[in-house]
C-alpha positions as CSV (number, residue, x, y, z in Angstrom):
1,M,6.8,7.4,-1.4
2,V,10.1,9.2,-1.1
3,D,9.7,13.0,-1.5
4,L,12.1,15.2,-3.5
5,P,13.9,16.9,-0.6
6,L,14.6,13.5,1.1
7,L,15.9,12.0,-2.1
8,A,18.1,15.0,-2.7
9,K,19.6,14.6,0.8
10,L,20.1,10.8,0.2
11,I,22.0,11.4,-3.1
12,A,24.1,14.2,-1.5
13,A,25.1,11.7,1.3
14,L,26.2,9.0,-1.1
15,P,29.9,8.6,-2.1
16,P,30.8,9.2,-5.8
17,E,31.5,5.6,-6.4
18,A,28.1,4.5,-5.1
19,S,25.3,3.1,-7.3
20,L,21.7,4.0,-6.5
21,I,18.8,1.7,-7.4
22,L,15.2,2.9,-6.8
23,L,12.6,0.2,-6.8
24,G,8.9,1.0,-6.7
25,D,5.6,1.4,-8.5
26,K,5.3,4.8,-10.3
27,D,1.5,4.5,-10.4
28,Q,1.0,4.3,-6.7
29,L,0.5,7.2,-4.3
30,A,3.3,9.7,-4.3
31,S,4.7,11.2,-1.1
32,V,2.6,13.5,0.9
33,E,5.5,16.0,0.7
34,A,6.8,17.7,-2.5
35,G,7.4,15.6,-5.5
36,A,6.4,12.3,-7.0
37,V,10.0,11.1,-7.6
38,L,9.4,7.7,-9.3
39,G,6.7,9.2,-11.5
40,D,8.9,12.2,-12.4
41,I,11.9,10.1,-13.2
42,Y,9.8,7.8,-15.5
43,G,8.1,10.9,-16.9
44,Q,5.1,11.1,-19.2
45,G,7.3,11.8,-22.2
46,V,10.1,9.2,-21.7
47,P,10.0,6.8,-24.6
48,D,9.8,3.1,-23.7
49,I,12.7,2.5,-26.0
50,F,16.5,2.3,-25.5
51,S,19.3,4.1,-27.2
52,P,21.2,2.2,-29.9
53,E,24.4,2.4,-27.8
54,F,22.7,0.9,-24.8
55,A,21.1,-1.9,-26.9
56,R,24.5,-2.8,-28.4
57,Q,26.0,-3.1,-24.9
58,I,23.1,-5.3,-23.7
59,A,23.5,-7.5,-26.8
60,L,27.3,-7.8,-26.2
61,L,26.9,-8.7,-22.6
62,S,23.9,-10.9,-22.6
63,G,23.1,-11.9,-26.1
64,E,19.6,-10.4,-25.7
65,V,18.3,-8.2,-28.4
66,I,16.2,-5.2,-27.1
67,E,14.3,-2.6,-29.1
68,S,16.2,0.6,-29.7
69,G,15.5,3.8,-31.6
70,N,17.0,7.1,-32.7
71,V,17.1,8.6,-29.2
72,Y,19.8,10.0,-27.0
73,A,21.4,7.9,-24.3
74,G,19.1,9.6,-21.8
75,I,17.3,8.6,-18.7
76,Q,15.3,5.9,-20.4
77,D,18.5,3.8,-20.5
78,N,18.4,3.7,-16.7
79,I,14.8,2.6,-16.4
80,I,13.6,-1.0,-16.3
81,Y,9.9,-1.6,-16.2
82,L,9.0,-4.9,-14.4
83,Q,5.9,-6.4,-16.0
84,K,5.2,-9.7,-14.3
85,N,3.0,-9.5,-11.2
86,Y,3.6,-12.2,-8.6
87,R,0.7,-11.1,-6.3
88,F,-2.1,-11.8,-8.8
89,S,-2.5,-12.7,-12.4
90,D,-2.8,-9.9,-15.0
91,Q,-5.9,-11.7,-16.3
92,S,-7.6,-12.0,-12.9
93,G,-10.3,-9.6,-11.9
94,I,-7.9,-7.7,-9.7
95,G,-5.3,-7.5,-12.4
96,L,-7.7,-6.2,-15.1
97,L,-9.4,-3.8,-12.7
98,S,-6.1,-2.3,-11.5
99,Q,-5.1,-1.7,-15.2
100,T,-8.3,0.0,-16.1
101,V,-8.1,2.2,-13.0
102,K,-4.4,3.0,-13.7
103,N,-5.3,4.1,-17.2
104,G,-8.2,6.2,-16.1
105,Q,-10.9,4.1,-17.8
106,Y,-13.9,4.4,-15.6
107,Q,-16.4,2.8,-18.0
108,E,-14.3,-0.3,-18.4
109,A,-13.7,-0.5,-14.6
110,A,-17.4,-0.1,-13.9
111,E,-18.3,-2.9,-16.5
112,L,-15.8,-5.2,-14.8
113,L,-17.2,-4.6,-11.4
114,R,-20.8,-5.0,-12.5
115,S,-20.3,-8.0,-14.7
116,E,-19.8,-10.5,-11.9
117,K,-17.6,-12.4,-14.3
118,Y,-14.7,-12.3,-11.8
119,A,-15.2,-13.7,-8.3
120,D,-12.2,-11.7,-6.9
121,I,-13.6,-8.1,-7.5
122,H,-16.8,-6.6,-6.0
123,W,-18.5,-3.2,-5.7
124,T,-20.6,-2.1,-2.7
125,E,-22.5,1.1,-3.1
126,L,-22.0,3.2,0.0
127,S,-25.0,4.7,1.9
128,K,-26.1,5.2,5.4
129,S,-28.7,2.5,5.3
130,E,-29.1,0.0,8.1
131,K,-28.8,-2.9,5.6
132,L,-25.3,-1.7,4.7
133,F,-24.1,-1.4,8.3
134,K,-25.5,-4.8,9.0
135,H,-23.6,-6.2,6.0
136,F,-20.4,-4.5,7.2
137,G,-20.8,-6.0,10.7
138,E,-21.3,-9.5,9.3
139,M,-18.2,-9.1,7.2
140,V,-16.1,-8.0,10.2
141,I,-17.2,-10.9,12.4
142,D,-16.7,-13.4,9.6
143,R,-13.2,-12.2,8.7
144,Y,-11.8,-11.5,12.2
145,Q,-13.3,-14.2,14.3
146,G,-10.7,-16.9,13.4
147,Y,-7.9,-14.4,14.2
148,L,-9.5,-13.3,17.5
149,K,-10.1,-16.8,18.7
150,S,-6.5,-17.7,18.1
151,A,-5.3,-14.4,19.7
152,T,-7.4,-14.8,22.9
153,S,-7.1,-18.6,23.4
154,G,-3.9,-18.2,25.3
155,S,-2.3,-21.1,23.4
156,G,-1.8,-19.4,20.0
157,I,1.7,-19.0,18.6
158,P,2.3,-15.3,18.1
159,D,3.8,-15.8,14.6
160,N,0.8,-17.7,13.5
161,I,-1.5,-15.0,15.0
162,F,0.3,-12.4,12.9
163,D,-0.3,-14.6,9.8
164,L,-4.0,-14.7,10.5
165,F,-4.2,-11.0,11.1
166,E,-2.5,-10.2,7.8
167,K,-5.1,-12.2,5.8
168,F,-7.7,-9.4,6.0
169,R,-7.5,-5.6,6.3
170,I,-10.0,-2.8,6.0
171,L,-8.5,0.0,3.9
172,C,-9.9,3.5,4.0
173,A,-9.2,6.5,1.8
174,L,-9.6,9.0,4.7
175,R,-8.8,9.3,8.4
176,V,-11.9,11.4,9.3
177,G,-15.6,11.2,8.4
178,I,-18.2,8.4,8.7
179,W,-16.0,6.1,6.5
180,G,-12.6,7.3,7.8
181,T,-10.3,5.1,9.9
182,E,-10.9,7.0,13.1
183,R,-14.6,6.0,13.2
184,M,-14.1,2.7,11.5
185,N,-11.7,1.5,14.1
186,V,-14.2,2.4,16.9
187,Y,-17.0,0.8,14.9
188,V,-15.1,-2.5,14.3
189,E,-14.1,-2.6,18.0
190,K,-17.8,-2.3,19.0
191,I,-18.9,-5.0,16.5
192,I,-16.4,-7.6,17.8
193,R,-17.0,-6.6,21.4
194,D,-20.7,-7.0,21.1
195,A,-20.1,-10.4,19.4
196,G,-18.1,-11.5,22.4
197,L,-14.9,-11.9,20.5
198,I,-12.9,-9.4,22.7
199,K,-13.2,-8.1,26.2
200,A,-12.2,-4.5,25.6
201,Q,-12.6,-3.2,29.1
202,D,-9.1,-1.7,29.5
203,I,-7.0,0.5,27.2
204,F,-5.2,-2.6,26.0
205,Y,-6.8,-6.0,25.4
206,E,-5.9,-9.4,23.8
207,G,-5.9,-9.3,20.1
208,M,-5.8,-5.5,19.8
209,P,-3.7,-4.5,16.8
210,V,-1.7,-1.3,17.1
211,M,0.3,0.8,14.7
212,V,3.2,3.0,15.7
213,L,2.8,6.6,14.7
214,Q,6.2,8.0,15.9
215,N,9.8,6.8,15.4
216,D,11.5,5.5,18.6
217,Y,15.1,4.6,17.8
218,R,15.7,3.4,21.3
219,L,13.0,0.7,21.0
220,R,13.6,0.2,17.3
221,L,9.9,0.9,16.6
222,F,9.1,3.1,13.6
223,N,6.2,4.9,12.1
224,G,3.9,2.4,10.4
225,D,5.1,-0.7,12.4
226,V,2.1,-2.9,13.3
227,G,2.0,-5.0,16.5
228,I,-0.5,-7.1,18.3
229,I,-1.3,-7.1,22.1
230,L,-1.2,-10.7,23.4
231,K,-0.7,-12.5,26.7
232,D,2.9,-13.5,27.3
233,S,3.3,-17.0,28.7
234,E,6.9,-16.1,29.8
235,E,5.6,-13.2,31.9
236,N,2.8,-14.8,33.8
237,D,0.3,-14.1,31.0
238,Q,0.8,-10.3,31.3
239,L,-0.1,-8.4,28.2
240,R,2.7,-7.5,25.9
241,A,2.9,-5.8,22.5
242,F,4.4,-8.2,20.0
243,F,6.1,-6.9,16.8
244,R,7.8,-8.9,14.0
245,D,11.3,-7.8,13.3
246,E,13.5,-7.7,10.2
247,N,15.0,-11.1,11.1
248,N,11.6,-12.9,11.1
249,G,11.7,-13.0,14.9
250,L,9.5,-11.3,17.4
251,R,10.1,-8.5,19.8
252,K,7.8,-7.6,22.7
253,Y,7.3,-4.5,24.8
254,L,5.2,-3.3,27.7
255,P,2.2,-1.7,26.1
256,A,2.5,1.4,28.2
257,S,6.1,1.9,26.9
258,L,5.0,2.1,23.2
259,P,5.6,5.4,21.4
260,R,2.5,7.2,20.1
261,H,0.2,4.7,18.4
262,E,-3.4,3.9,17.4
263,T,-5.7,0.9,17.1
264,V,-5.5,-0.4,13.5
265,W,-8.4,-2.7,12.5
266,A,-8.7,-0.2,9.6
267,M,-5.8,1.6,7.9
268,T,-5.5,4.4,5.4
269,V,-4.3,3.5,2.0
270,H,-1.4,5.9,2.5
271,K,-0.1,3.7,5.3
272,I,-0.1,0.4,3.6
273,Q,2.0,0.8,0.5
274,G,4.3,-2.2,0.2
275,S,1.9,-4.4,2.2
276,E,-0.3,-7.1,0.9
277,F,-3.4,-9.0,2.3
278,E,-5.5,-11.8,1.0
279,I,-8.8,-9.9,1.3
280,V,-9.3,-6.2,1.1
281,P,-12.5,-4.1,1.5
282,L,-11.4,-0.7,0.0
283,V,-13.7,1.9,1.7
284,L,-13.7,5.2,-0.1
285,S,-16.6,7.5,0.6
286,D,-20.3,8.2,-0.1
287,R,-19.5,11.6,-1.6
288,D,-16.8,13.1,-3.8
289,I,-13.6,14.0,-2.1
290,P,-10.8,15.6,-4.2
291,L,-8.1,13.7,-2.2
292,I,-9.4,10.4,-3.6
293,T,-7.7,9.8,-7.0
294,R,-7.0,7.0,-9.4
295,E,-3.5,6.5,-7.7
296,L,-5.2,5.9,-4.3
297,I,-7.7,3.5,-5.8
298,Y,-5.1,1.7,-7.8
299,T,-2.9,1.4,-4.7
300,G,-5.7,0.0,-2.6
301,I,-6.8,-2.5,-5.2
302,T,-3.2,-3.9,-5.7
303,R,-2.8,-4.6,-2.0
304,A,-5.2,-7.6,-2.4
305,R,-4.0,-11.1,-3.4
306,Q,-7.4,-12.9,-3.6
307,D,-10.3,-10.5,-3.2
308,V,-11.0,-6.8,-3.3
309,D,-14.4,-5.1,-2.6
310,I,-14.6,-1.4,-3.5
311,W,-17.0,0.5,-1.2
312,A,-17.9,3.7,-3.0
313,G,-20.7,5.8,-4.5
314,E,-20.8,5.7,-8.3
315,D,-20.4,9.4,-8.7
316,L,-17.2,9.4,-6.6
317,L,-15.8,6.4,-8.3
318,K,-16.3,8.0,-11.7
319,K,-14.7,11.3,-10.7
320,A,-11.8,9.7,-8.8
321,I,-10.7,7.3,-11.6
322,S,-10.7,10.3,-13.9
323,R,-8.6,12.4,-11.4
324,R,-4.8,12.2,-11.1
325,I,-2.5,13.5,-8.4
326,S,-0.8,16.7,-9.5
327,S,2.6,17.0,-7.9
328,Q,5.0,18.7,-10.3
329,S,8.5,19.2,-9.1
330,G,10.4,20.0,-12.3
331,L,12.4,16.8,-12.1
332,T,10.9,15.4,-15.2
333,D,11.9,18.4,-17.3
334,A,15.4,18.5,-15.8
335,L,16.0,14.9,-16.7
336,Q,14.6,15.0,-20.2
337,N,16.1,18.3,-21.3
338,S,19.7,17.5,-20.3
339,P,20.4,13.8,-20.9
340,K,24.0,14.3,-21.9
341,E,24.9,16.2,-18.7
342,I,23.0,13.7,-16.5
343,L,24.9,10.7,-17.9
344,S,28.3,12.4,-18.3
345,N,29.4,11.2,-14.9
346,S,27.8,7.8,-15.0
347,K,29.9,4.6,-15.2
348,P,29.7,2.6,-18.4
349,I,28.4,-1.0,-18.2
350,Q,31.2,-3.4,-17.5
């Protein structure tokens, strides 16, 4: 999700001898700021074929024969498209559905969802009916009760509690509205409180998941970090906010010392790129919203490993899958129209 100005600053800060490797999915959501860098670099017009010179170098170094054509040694020689998915099979319901959405094929996507041929994809029509809200409440209790029992037992291991929490996540397209994260988090909290799964009488309570919204370099907590409020046996069972760190360990903080944060039973799709969960209900909207595009739906679908349930009205789903993000920065044209200049300072393959 890197934006164009940030990438420009990164490149300007690199020494001349540095190599830069960008790794990501060009079909996911772009940055909220200007530019869709990976999409622009890949470009709609970049051929999926290498230059003859590059093909010869690869054959010389590896013995592998790759397809080449009568094209300049341009940006395509610097793009590798990874095609094997390790999160789910390409022939699974999730894999097939994500491909149809990515390609803008609404009819094919609708047929997959309606066919009931694949047990890992579902479609729930959104409405304001009592039956739908009852179904939502049952789903929340079913999916979160194991996690909450472990989180509130006092004997659960924090690392295992994190694993349980990461199995299920409600993803929303929006922050505001009936089906936005602000209301959904309040609604989920009411459901699990009424079911006796939590005792949410204070600001913080056992099992409460929180997401940091502001960088705090002193505490080493950053925007998007997710923690869980638990009793700390080393501190007389006082509540602490536990976070996993980059070394697979755990850090803990006084809840009151946390930077700006929010409860996170439900998250926006924009906040979860790079994450994965076993089961994902993808809650879009009951009416058409221009911000909901095929990239957003594709991103939400591909967060699930085992099961995804799309909650959306049919009219919205049809329009959204047909709609793409438009974030033109001029980078595609710059790369395609001057390949010789771009590669003139690049190092040959050794």
